[in-house]
C-alpha positions, 0 to 999 in steps of 0.5 A, a space after each residue: 402341396 403340403 397344405 393339400 396333403 394336410 387336408 387329405 390327411 385330416 379328411 382321411 382321419 375323419 373318414 377313418 374315425 367315422 368308419 370306426 365309429 360306424 363299426 362300433 355302433 354296428 357291433 353294439 346294434 348287433 349285440 342288442 338286436 339279432 339279425 333280421 333272418 335269426 329273428 324270423 327263424 325264432 318266430 317261426 319256431 315259436 309259432 310251430 311249437 304253439 301250433 303243435 301244442 294247440 293240436 295236441 291239446 285239441 286231440 287229447 280233449 277230443 279223446 277224453 270227451 269221446 271216451 267219457 261219452 262212450 263210458 256213459 253210453 256203455 253204462 246207460 245201455 248196461 243199466 237198461 239191460 237189468 231187471 226192472 225190479 229184481 225183488 219183485 215176485 208179482 206175476 204179469 200176464 202178457 200175450 204175444 200175438 202170432 207173427 209179432 215183430 221184434 219191435 212189437 214184442 219190445 213194445 208189449 214188454 215195455 207196456 207191461 213194465 217188464 223191460 226198462 227201455 224198448 229200443 235198447 231191448 230191440 237193438 240188443 235182440 238184433 245185436 245178439 241175433 235172437 229170433 224164433 220167438 213163440 206166440 202165446 200167453 206168458 206169465 213173467 215177473 219184473 225180476 227177470 232180466 231181458 236175457 231171461 225173458 228172451 230165452 223164455 220167449 224163444 223156448 215158448 214157455 207159455 202159461 202154466 197154472 200156479 199154486 200158492 202155499 204158506 209156511 208159517 213162522 216157527 214150523 219145523 221141516 217135519 211140519 213143513 213136509 207134512 203140510 206140503 204133502 197134505 196140499 198135494 205139492 210134495 212127497 214128505 219123505 222126499 222133501 225131508 231127504 232133500 233137506 239133508 242134502 245142502 250140496 245140491 244148493 251150495 253153489 247157488 246159495 253162499 249162506 249155506 257155507 255157514 253150516 258147521 263141519 260137525 253135522 252128525 247131531 243135526 237132524 236136518 241140515 237145512 232146518 232154519 233156512 227154509 224161510 216162512 212166507 207165502 209162495 207161488 210156484 208153477 203147478 207140478 214143481 218138484 220138491 227140489 224146486 220148492 226147497 230152492 224157492 224157499 232158500 232163495 227167499 231166505 237169501 233175500 231176507 237175510 241180506 235185508 237184515 244184514 243191511 239193517 244191521 249195518 245201518 243200526 250197528 256197524 260193529 255187530 260182526 265184531 260183537 259176534 266174534 267176541 261172543 264166540 258165535 257164528 252166523 249158524 249159531 245165531 240162526 239156531 238161537 233165532 229159531 228158539 226165539 221164534 218158538 218162545 215168543 208170541 208177542 212181537 214186542 217181546 222178541 228182543 227181550 227174550 233174545 236178550 235173556 238167552 244172550 245173558 245165559 250164554 255169556 254167563 255159561 248158564 243152561 238155556 233151559 228153553 222149553 222149545 228145545 224140549 218140544 223139538 225133542 218130543 217131536 210134537 207140541 204139548 200144552 204142558 211140559 212134564 219134569 220127566 220131559 226135561 230130563 230126556 237124553 237128547 243133543 237138542 235138550 237145552 235143559 241138560 246140555 250146555 250152550 246151543 243145540 246142534 242146529 236150528 229147531 224151526 224156521 225163524 221169521 225176519 223179526 226173530 232173526 233181527 231180534 237175535 242179532 240185535 237183542 235188548 240189553 238188560 239183566 233178565 235171566 228168566 221168563 215165564 208165560 203169564 197164562 192170561 191169554 195174552 201170550 206175553 211173559 213175566 221177566 225176572 233177574 233172579 230165580 226167586 223173582 222167577 218163582 214168584 212170577 211162575 206162581 202168579 202165572 199158575 194162579 192165572 191158569 
Protein backbone atom coordinates (compact mmCIF):
# COMPACT_ATOMS: atom_id res chain seq x y z
CA UNK A 1 0.00 0.00 0.00
CA UNK A 2 2.85 2.34 0.76
CA UNK A 3 4.39 1.55 -2.58
CA UNK A 4 1.11 2.30 -4.26
CA UNK A 5 0.78 5.50 -2.33
CA UNK A 6 4.31 6.43 -3.34
CA UNK A 7 3.60 5.83 -6.96
CA UNK A 8 0.39 7.81 -6.71
CA UNK A 9 2.23 10.67 -5.08
CA UNK A 10 4.90 10.62 -7.77
CA UNK A 11 2.23 10.57 -10.44
CA UNK A 12 0.34 13.36 -8.73
CA UNK A 13 3.54 15.36 -8.55
CA UNK A 14 4.20 14.84 -12.21
CA UNK A 15 0.65 15.85 -13.06
CA UNK A 16 0.89 18.92 -10.83
CA UNK A 17 4.21 19.88 -12.37
CA UNK A 18 2.78 19.35 -15.85
CA UNK A 19 -0.28 21.45 -15.04
CA UNK A 20 1.84 24.27 -13.72
CA UNK A 21 4.08 24.07 -16.79
CA UNK A 22 1.04 24.15 -19.05
CA UNK A 23 -0.34 27.19 -17.23
CA UNK A 24 3.05 28.91 -17.42
CA UNK A 25 3.35 28.24 -21.15
CA UNK A 26 -0.21 29.40 -21.69
CA UNK A 27 0.50 32.67 -19.87
CA UNK A 28 3.61 33.22 -22.03
CA UNK A 29 1.60 32.45 -25.11
CA UNK A 30 -1.11 34.84 -23.93
CA UNK A 31 1.48 37.53 -23.40
CA UNK A 32 3.01 37.10 -26.88
CA UNK A 33 -0.18 36.62 -28.87
CA UNK A 34 -3.57 38.21 -28.27
CA UNK A 35 -6.59 36.00 -28.21
CA UNK A 36 -8.05 35.07 -31.56
CA UNK A 37 -11.22 37.14 -30.98
CA UNK A 38 -9.19 40.34 -30.12
CA UNK A 39 -7.01 39.90 -33.20
CA UNK A 40 -10.06 39.64 -35.42
CA UNK A 41 -11.54 42.75 -33.82
CA UNK A 42 -8.31 44.70 -34.46
CA UNK A 43 -8.26 43.63 -38.09
CA UNK A 44 -11.90 44.66 -38.48
CA UNK A 45 -11.23 48.11 -36.97
CA UNK A 46 -8.17 48.64 -39.21
CA UNK A 47 -10.11 47.49 -42.24
CA UNK A 48 -12.98 49.89 -41.42
CA UNK A 49 -10.59 52.85 -40.97
CA UNK A 50 -8.80 52.08 -44.26
CA UNK A 51 -12.12 51.87 -46.08
CA UNK A 52 -13.28 55.21 -44.64
CA UNK A 53 -9.99 56.82 -45.64
CA UNK A 54 -10.30 55.55 -49.22
CA UNK A 55 -13.90 56.79 -49.47
CA UNK A 56 -12.91 60.20 -48.06
CA UNK A 57 -10.00 60.61 -50.48
CA UNK A 58 -12.21 59.53 -53.38
CA UNK A 59 -14.92 62.04 -52.44
CA UNK A 60 -12.39 64.86 -52.05
CA UNK A 61 -10.84 64.00 -55.42
CA UNK A 62 -14.25 64.04 -57.11
CA UNK A 63 -15.11 67.39 -55.51
CA UNK A 64 -11.76 68.84 -56.57
CA UNK A 65 -12.09 67.59 -60.16
CA UNK A 66 -15.71 68.78 -60.44
CA UNK A 67 -14.82 72.18 -58.96
CA UNK A 68 -11.82 72.58 -61.24
CA UNK A 69 -13.81 71.54 -64.28
CA UNK A 70 -16.61 73.91 -63.29
CA UNK A 71 -14.16 76.80 -62.87
CA UNK A 72 -12.52 76.13 -66.22
CA UNK A 73 -15.92 75.80 -67.85
CA UNK A 74 -17.18 79.06 -66.33
CA UNK A 75 -14.07 80.91 -67.47
CA UNK A 76 -14.40 79.40 -70.96
CA UNK A 77 -17.98 80.67 -71.24
CA UNK A 78 -17.01 84.09 -69.84
CA UNK A 79 -14.09 84.43 -72.26
CA UNK A 80 -16.31 83.61 -75.23
CA UNK A 81 -18.82 86.29 -74.22
CA UNK A 82 -16.22 89.06 -74.59
CA UNK A 83 -15.82 91.32 -77.67
CA UNK A 84 -13.79 89.79 -80.51
CA UNK A 85 -11.53 92.87 -80.60
CA UNK A 86 -12.35 95.67 -78.16
CA UNK A 87 -10.09 98.11 -80.02
CA UNK A 88 -11.47 97.51 -83.51
CA UNK A 89 -13.27 100.37 -85.23
CA UNK A 90 -13.89 98.59 -88.53
CA UNK A 91 -17.59 98.62 -89.42
CA UNK A 92 -18.97 95.26 -90.62
CA UNK A 93 -22.24 95.07 -92.53
CA UNK A 94 -24.58 92.12 -91.88
CA UNK A 95 -28.05 91.27 -93.09
CA UNK A 96 -30.55 89.58 -90.76
CA UNK A 97 -33.28 88.04 -92.95
CA UNK A 98 -36.94 88.14 -91.97
CA UNK A 99 -37.90 85.26 -89.66
CA UNK A 100 -34.33 84.31 -88.80
CA UNK A 101 -34.05 81.85 -85.90
CA UNK A 102 -31.66 82.28 -83.00
CA UNK A 103 -29.31 79.68 -84.45
CA UNK A 104 -29.33 81.43 -87.84
CA UNK A 105 -28.53 84.81 -86.26
CA UNK A 106 -25.70 83.25 -84.23
CA UNK A 107 -24.37 81.69 -87.42
CA UNK A 108 -24.47 85.04 -89.29
CA UNK A 109 -22.61 86.78 -86.49
CA UNK A 110 -19.96 84.06 -86.30
CA UNK A 111 -19.47 84.04 -90.09
CA UNK A 112 -18.68 87.76 -89.88
CA UNK A 113 -16.34 87.34 -86.86
CA UNK A 114 -18.59 89.43 -84.63
CA UNK A 115 -18.81 86.80 -81.86
CA UNK A 116 -16.29 84.30 -80.52
CA UNK A 117 -18.44 81.17 -80.20
CA UNK A 118 -21.66 80.43 -82.09
CA UNK A 119 -23.17 77.90 -79.69
CA UNK A 120 -22.29 79.81 -76.54
CA UNK A 121 -23.93 82.92 -78.01
CA UNK A 122 -27.06 80.95 -78.92
CA UNK A 123 -27.44 79.34 -75.48
CA UNK A 124 -26.65 82.66 -73.79
CA UNK A 125 -29.57 84.21 -75.69
CA UNK A 126 -31.85 81.38 -74.57
CA UNK A 127 -30.60 81.51 -70.98
CA UNK A 128 -31.26 85.26 -70.79
CA UNK A 129 -34.65 84.88 -72.46
CA UNK A 130 -33.87 87.34 -75.26
CA UNK A 131 -36.27 87.43 -78.19
CA UNK A 132 -37.86 89.79 -80.70
CA UNK A 133 -34.83 90.33 -82.94
CA UNK A 134 -35.52 92.70 -85.82
CA UNK A 135 -34.71 91.90 -89.45
CA UNK A 136 -32.66 94.36 -91.45
CA UNK A 137 -29.18 95.58 -92.37
CA UNK A 138 -26.87 96.28 -89.45
CA UNK A 139 -23.47 97.93 -89.24
CA UNK A 140 -21.57 96.45 -86.29
CA UNK A 141 -18.00 96.34 -85.02
CA UNK A 142 -15.88 93.67 -83.33
CA UNK A 143 -15.55 95.93 -80.29
CA UNK A 144 -19.21 95.23 -79.38
CA UNK A 145 -19.90 92.64 -76.71
CA UNK A 146 -22.52 89.91 -77.38
CA UNK A 147 -24.88 91.70 -74.97
CA UNK A 148 -24.49 94.97 -76.89
CA UNK A 149 -25.12 93.18 -80.21
CA UNK A 150 -28.24 91.56 -78.75
CA UNK A 151 -29.60 94.95 -77.67
CA UNK A 152 -28.97 96.43 -81.12
CA UNK A 153 -30.76 93.54 -82.81
CA UNK A 154 -33.70 93.79 -80.42
CA UNK A 155 -34.07 97.54 -80.83
CA UNK A 156 -33.80 97.26 -84.59
CA UNK A 157 -31.00 99.79 -84.95
CA UNK A 158 -30.54 99.11 -88.61
CA UNK A 159 -28.21 100.74 -91.10
CA UNK A 160 -27.38 104.39 -90.62
CA UNK A 161 -25.25 106.44 -92.96
CA UNK A 162 -21.84 107.32 -91.57
CA UNK A 163 -19.53 110.25 -92.17
CA UNK A 164 -15.78 110.55 -91.71
CA UNK A 165 -13.74 113.50 -90.54
CA UNK A 166 -10.08 114.03 -89.67
CA UNK A 167 -8.62 116.10 -86.85
CA UNK A 168 -4.93 116.84 -87.46
CA UNK A 169 -2.31 116.92 -84.71
CA UNK A 170 -1.79 120.33 -83.15
CA UNK A 171 -5.25 121.80 -83.77
CA UNK A 172 -6.90 123.86 -81.03
CA UNK A 173 -10.51 123.48 -79.93
CA UNK A 174 -11.28 126.75 -81.71
CA UNK A 175 -9.89 125.28 -84.93
CA UNK A 176 -11.57 121.89 -84.41
CA UNK A 177 -14.98 123.49 -83.85
CA UNK A 178 -14.70 125.61 -87.01
CA UNK A 179 -13.54 122.60 -89.03
CA UNK A 180 -16.51 120.50 -87.88
CA UNK A 181 -18.93 123.34 -88.59
CA UNK A 182 -17.50 123.76 -92.09
CA UNK A 183 -18.02 120.03 -92.62
CA UNK A 184 -21.64 120.38 -91.54
CA UNK A 185 -21.10 118.12 -88.53
CA UNK A 186 -21.43 120.50 -85.59
CA UNK A 187 -22.28 123.96 -84.39
CA UNK A 188 -18.97 125.62 -83.46
CA UNK A 189 -20.36 127.58 -80.50
CA UNK A 190 -22.12 124.53 -79.06
CA UNK A 191 -18.96 122.45 -79.49
CA UNK A 192 -16.86 125.02 -77.61
CA UNK A 193 -19.50 125.32 -74.89
CA UNK A 194 -19.42 121.55 -74.28
CA UNK A 195 -15.61 121.65 -74.26
CA UNK A 196 -15.86 123.53 -70.97
CA UNK A 197 -18.20 121.01 -69.35
CA UNK A 198 -16.01 118.04 -68.38
CA UNK A 199 -18.58 117.03 -65.76
CA UNK A 200 -20.67 115.57 -68.61
CA UNK A 201 -17.93 113.04 -69.31
CA UNK A 202 -16.08 112.54 -65.98
CA UNK A 203 -17.90 109.34 -64.98
CA UNK A 204 -16.97 107.66 -68.25
CA UNK A 205 -13.36 108.87 -68.56
CA UNK A 206 -11.20 108.58 -65.45
CA UNK A 207 -8.34 110.60 -66.98
CA UNK A 208 -10.43 113.77 -66.64
CA UNK A 209 -9.65 113.56 -62.93
CA UNK A 210 -6.22 114.92 -63.95
CA UNK A 211 -7.81 118.34 -64.51
CA UNK A 212 -6.56 120.80 -61.87
CA UNK A 213 -8.85 122.31 -59.25
CA UNK A 214 -7.75 125.82 -60.21
CA UNK A 215 -9.32 126.30 -63.63
CA UNK A 216 -10.15 129.98 -63.95
CA UNK A 217 -7.32 130.71 -66.42
CA UNK A 218 -7.88 127.63 -68.61
CA UNK A 219 -9.53 128.59 -71.88
CA UNK A 220 -11.07 125.17 -72.62
CA UNK A 221 -10.99 122.44 -70.00
CA UNK A 222 -10.98 119.68 -72.61
CA UNK A 223 -8.18 121.29 -74.66
CA UNK A 224 -5.48 118.69 -75.26
CA UNK A 225 -7.78 115.71 -74.64
CA UNK A 226 -9.66 115.63 -77.96
CA UNK A 227 -7.37 113.19 -79.69
CA UNK A 228 -6.28 113.93 -83.30
CA UNK A 229 -7.45 111.08 -85.51
CA UNK A 230 -9.67 110.13 -88.45
CA UNK A 231 -13.14 109.30 -87.15
CA UNK A 232 -16.25 107.66 -88.54
CA UNK A 233 -19.52 108.57 -86.86
CA UNK A 234 -23.20 108.08 -87.61
CA UNK A 235 -24.70 110.87 -89.63
CA UNK A 236 -26.62 113.22 -87.39
CA UNK A 237 -24.47 112.62 -84.31
CA UNK A 238 -24.55 115.72 -82.13
CA UNK A 239 -21.67 117.69 -80.62
CA UNK A 240 -21.71 115.76 -77.36
CA UNK A 241 -21.41 112.43 -79.18
CA UNK A 242 -18.49 113.73 -81.26
CA UNK A 243 -16.65 114.94 -78.15
CA UNK A 244 -17.30 111.63 -76.41
CA UNK A 245 -15.87 109.70 -79.38
CA UNK A 246 -12.72 111.87 -79.35
CA UNK A 247 -12.28 111.51 -75.59
CA UNK A 248 -12.67 107.74 -75.95
CA UNK A 249 -9.86 107.73 -78.51
CA UNK A 250 -7.62 109.71 -76.14
CA UNK A 251 -8.37 107.17 -73.43
CA UNK A 252 -7.30 104.27 -75.66
CA UNK A 253 -4.15 106.02 -76.89
CA UNK A 254 -3.06 107.18 -73.45
CA UNK A 255 -3.45 103.66 -72.05
CA UNK A 256 -1.22 102.37 -74.85
CA UNK A 257 1.33 105.08 -74.06
CA UNK A 258 1.33 104.12 -70.37
CA UNK A 259 1.91 100.46 -71.33
CA UNK A 260 4.85 101.53 -73.49
CA UNK A 261 6.27 103.64 -70.67
CA UNK A 262 5.92 100.78 -68.20
CA UNK A 263 7.96 98.62 -70.57
CA UNK A 264 10.67 101.17 -71.32
CA UNK A 265 10.95 102.93 -67.96
CA UNK A 266 9.21 101.52 -64.88
CA UNK A 267 10.18 104.58 -62.82
CA UNK A 268 8.52 107.21 -65.02
CA UNK A 269 5.80 108.05 -62.47
CA UNK A 270 8.37 108.56 -59.70
CA UNK A 271 10.40 110.84 -61.98
CA UNK A 272 7.31 112.97 -62.61
CA UNK A 273 6.70 113.24 -58.89
CA UNK A 274 10.32 114.24 -58.29
CA UNK A 275 9.99 116.97 -60.90
CA UNK A 276 6.75 118.18 -59.33
CA UNK A 277 4.81 117.51 -62.55
CA UNK A 278 1.34 116.00 -62.97
CA UNK A 279 -0.24 114.10 -65.85
CA UNK A 280 -2.11 117.31 -66.76
CA UNK A 281 1.21 119.18 -66.83
CA UNK A 282 2.65 116.58 -69.18
CA UNK A 283 -0.28 116.85 -71.61
CA UNK A 284 0.18 120.63 -71.49
CA UNK A 285 3.88 120.27 -72.29
CA UNK A 286 3.13 117.67 -74.99
CA UNK A 287 0.82 120.15 -76.69
CA UNK A 288 3.68 122.67 -76.82
CA UNK A 289 6.02 120.03 -78.26
CA UNK A 290 3.36 119.20 -80.85
CA UNK A 291 3.14 122.83 -81.97
CA UNK A 292 6.93 123.34 -82.01
CA UNK A 293 8.05 120.12 -83.69
CA UNK A 294 7.77 119.47 -87.41
CA UNK A 295 10.27 116.66 -87.90
CA UNK A 296 9.23 113.57 -85.95
CA UNK A 297 12.81 112.64 -84.97
CA UNK A 298 13.19 115.97 -83.13
CA UNK A 299 10.23 115.60 -80.77
CA UNK A 300 12.24 114.00 -77.95
CA UNK A 301 15.03 116.55 -78.37
CA UNK A 302 12.58 119.49 -78.18
CA UNK A 303 10.87 117.89 -75.18
CA UNK A 304 14.29 117.61 -73.53
CA UNK A 305 14.93 121.34 -74.05
CA UNK A 306 11.70 122.26 -72.24
CA UNK A 307 12.38 119.78 -69.43
CA UNK A 308 15.84 121.32 -68.93
CA UNK A 309 14.33 124.80 -68.75
CA UNK A 310 11.66 123.75 -66.28
CA UNK A 311 14.16 121.98 -64.01
CA UNK A 312 16.46 125.04 -63.97
CA UNK A 313 13.47 127.40 -63.54
CA UNK A 314 14.00 129.18 -66.84
CA UNK A 315 11.16 130.73 -68.80
CA UNK A 316 9.95 128.30 -71.46
CA UNK A 317 9.87 131.05 -74.10
CA UNK A 318 7.86 128.99 -76.57
CA UNK A 319 6.58 130.84 -79.63
CA UNK A 320 3.76 128.30 -79.80
CA UNK A 321 2.25 129.70 -76.61
CA UNK A 322 2.34 133.20 -78.12
CA UNK A 323 0.56 131.92 -81.24
CA UNK A 324 -2.13 130.49 -78.94
CA UNK A 325 -2.49 133.88 -77.24
CA UNK A 326 -2.81 135.65 -80.60
CA UNK A 327 -5.47 133.16 -81.68
CA UNK A 328 -4.08 132.69 -85.16
CA UNK A 329 -1.01 131.33 -86.89
CA UNK A 330 1.63 133.87 -87.91
CA UNK A 331 4.67 133.24 -90.05
CA UNK A 332 6.65 135.71 -88.00
CA UNK A 333 6.32 136.63 -84.31
CA UNK A 334 7.04 140.28 -83.48
CA UNK A 335 8.87 141.45 -80.35
CA UNK A 336 5.73 143.25 -79.24
CA UNK A 337 3.84 139.93 -79.43
CA UNK A 338 6.27 138.41 -76.94
CA UNK A 339 5.29 141.04 -74.36
CA UNK A 340 1.50 140.51 -74.54
CA UNK A 341 0.05 140.20 -71.02
CA UNK A 342 -1.66 136.81 -70.95
CA UNK A 343 -1.51 133.74 -68.64
CA UNK A 344 -0.53 131.52 -71.59
CA UNK A 345 2.41 133.68 -72.69
CA UNK A 346 5.49 131.65 -71.66
CA UNK A 347 7.83 134.57 -72.50
CA UNK A 348 6.65 136.52 -69.45
CA UNK A 349 5.21 133.83 -67.12
CA UNK A 350 7.23 131.22 -65.28
CA UNK A 351 6.54 127.52 -65.67
CA UNK A 352 3.89 125.96 -67.84
CA UNK A 353 0.83 127.78 -69.18
CA UNK A 354 -2.49 127.11 -67.37
CA UNK A 355 -3.36 124.26 -69.72
CA UNK A 356 -2.72 122.60 -73.11
CA UNK A 357 -2.59 124.82 -76.18
CA UNK A 358 -3.58 122.15 -78.76
CA UNK A 359 -4.32 118.45 -79.28
CA UNK A 360 -1.02 116.53 -79.09
CA UNK A 361 -0.57 113.32 -81.04
CA UNK A 362 0.78 110.04 -79.74
CA UNK A 363 4.43 110.71 -80.63
CA UNK A 364 4.50 114.10 -78.91
CA UNK A 365 2.93 112.70 -75.74
CA UNK A 366 5.39 109.81 -75.69
CA UNK A 367 8.33 112.16 -76.33
CA UNK A 368 7.26 114.42 -73.47
CA UNK A 369 7.02 111.53 -71.00
CA UNK A 370 10.31 110.08 -72.22
CA UNK A 371 12.44 113.05 -73.40
CA UNK A 372 15.97 112.94 -74.73
CA UNK A 373 18.61 113.50 -72.06
CA UNK A 374 20.95 116.30 -73.22
CA UNK A 375 22.25 119.78 -72.26
CA UNK A 376 20.39 121.88 -74.84
CA UNK A 377 18.44 124.94 -73.71
CA UNK A 378 17.72 126.61 -77.05
CA UNK A 379 16.53 125.75 -80.53
CA UNK A 380 15.70 127.72 -83.65
CA UNK A 381 14.28 126.66 -87.02
CA UNK A 382 16.80 126.26 -89.82
CA UNK A 383 14.47 128.06 -92.23
CA UNK A 384 15.70 125.89 -95.09
CA UNK A 385 12.35 124.26 -95.80
CA UNK A 386 13.19 121.07 -93.90
CA UNK A 387 11.24 122.00 -90.78
CA UNK A 388 14.18 120.93 -88.60
CA UNK A 389 16.02 122.98 -85.96
CA UNK A 390 19.44 124.03 -84.72
CA UNK A 391 19.96 123.12 -81.02
CA UNK A 392 22.38 124.90 -78.71
CA UNK A 393 23.62 124.79 -75.12
CA UNK A 394 24.34 128.49 -74.60
CA UNK A 395 22.71 131.75 -75.62
CA UNK A 396 25.81 132.66 -77.64
CA UNK A 397 25.51 129.46 -79.67
CA UNK A 398 21.81 130.16 -80.08
CA UNK A 399 22.51 133.65 -81.49
CA UNK A 400 24.94 132.18 -83.99
CA UNK A 401 22.40 129.54 -85.07
CA UNK A 402 19.69 132.19 -85.32
CA UNK A 403 21.91 134.35 -87.55
CA UNK A 404 22.64 131.32 -89.73
CA UNK A 405 18.93 130.58 -90.03
CA UNK A 406 18.11 134.16 -90.96
CA UNK A 407 20.75 133.91 -93.66
CA UNK A 408 18.88 130.91 -95.05
CA UNK A 409 15.64 132.87 -94.91
